[in-house]
Residue, then its C-alpha position, 0 to 999 in steps of 0.5 A: m500500500k502506498q500513501r502520499l504525504h505533503i511536507l508542510g514544514c521542517g525543523i532541526s535542532a542539533p549541535g552546529l545545526p540550530d535550524m534549517a537555514a544552517l542545514a542549507r548552508v552545510l548543503d551549499g558547502g558551508e561549515l557547521d556553526e560550532t557555536a550553536k547549541a541544540g535546543a536553544g530558542i524555545s519560546l512556547l514554555s514559560p520561564r518556570e517551565r523552561r527551568r524545569c524541563p530536561e534536555t529532551v524537551r528543549l531539543s524536541m520543542a526547538a525542532a517542533e516550533q520551527a516546523c510549525t513556523d515554517a508551515g505557518i500553522a499554530p503549534g497547538d493545532p496539529d496532532a503530534v507524534f513524538t518518537s524517541g528510541m531511549g527518551d531521556v537517557a541522561i535522567s535514566d542514567y541518573m536514576c539508576r545511579t541514585l537508586a543504587e547508591s542513595p535512593d533517598l536522594l532521588s529528585p522528584m522533578r527528575f523522576h517526573n521528567s523521566v517518563h517517555n512522554a515528557a517531551a509530548g507533555y511539555w509540548s501539550i502544555g506549552t502550546g495548549a494543544r487539545g488534539d491527539i499527542t502520542a509518544l512512541s519508542g521503537a529503539t533504533d527503528s523509532l523514525v520508521a515507527g513514527l513515520i508510519e504512525a504519522a502517515c496513518r493519522v494523516e490518512t484517517s483524519g485528513r489533518p496535518v500531523l507533526l512528527v518529532v524525532y529526537d534522542l540524546h547522546a549516551d554517557g557512561p554505562m548507557e553507552a553500552v545500550w544506546p548508540a548515540r554520541q550527539p543529541f539530535a532532533g528533527a521535525l516534519l509537519l505532514g499533511p495530505e497530498k496537495s499541489g505544489g511543494l513536496n509530496l512524498d510516497l511512502s510504501p512498506i518494503a521487506g528485506l532491507e538490512a540498512d538504509e539506502a539513500p543518496a549520499l549526504p555530505s560527510v559532516l551530515a553522514e557523521r550525524v546519521a552514524d552518531n544518532p539513530a534519530a538523525r536518520v530523519l536528515y534524509l527527509l529534511v534534506a529531501a524537503l530542501e530538494r537536495i536529494p533526487g533519488p528514493i530513500r529506503l529506511a530500514a527497520r528490524q522490528g517491522p516493515s521498512l519504508l521506501i520513500e519517493r518524491a511524488 
């Protein structure tokens, strides 16, 4: 079964890649902005919530805000799918260490922020969203799982759906279970097919062991290798009309995806 989606807006948040303009400069042969931090510039949360929220929230919301602004859609309007392989791996590491060494010192706020839907929850609070907001995890397949979920939402509702893909880097013992060396978040605001702009056809495929896509500049290819969430770079680059050929995204736990320009 093939489904056609329209890319309404895009966003990115990663070290050296604070927005889509920075990504475009790299594609044009420029360098990363080494001074740019991931997750900077979120405006939807109150100062109090910004102080309380963890890195996953700042990272994912920065990309999500950009995608909505790019599309000219109020952030609270679309349904949303937040997908992450490990959620806040830094808080998970902290909690494991604290429970093993000094369980009475466990921070209630960090425990509150450790739930997998923390980013989706803060987004709902910050935007006043009343639509359906979902948090998914598919380990290294989280991008594919999120794309399938978002595509199904667009098909059944006929409305725009915001897809946010994010993951943090892992330190210490967590490095053994999560293959991420840099934080990364990307967002796509997807809608039904429309004339003009970029439409993509998504089709499930089987038998794919690894991603297959036109080559990215080396500095971007390194990001893909550094974090499973950064596989969304293929789609963000396609949205800038810099990838001419099909994209095949592999998944171990379900169908892989063939993505073609319509």
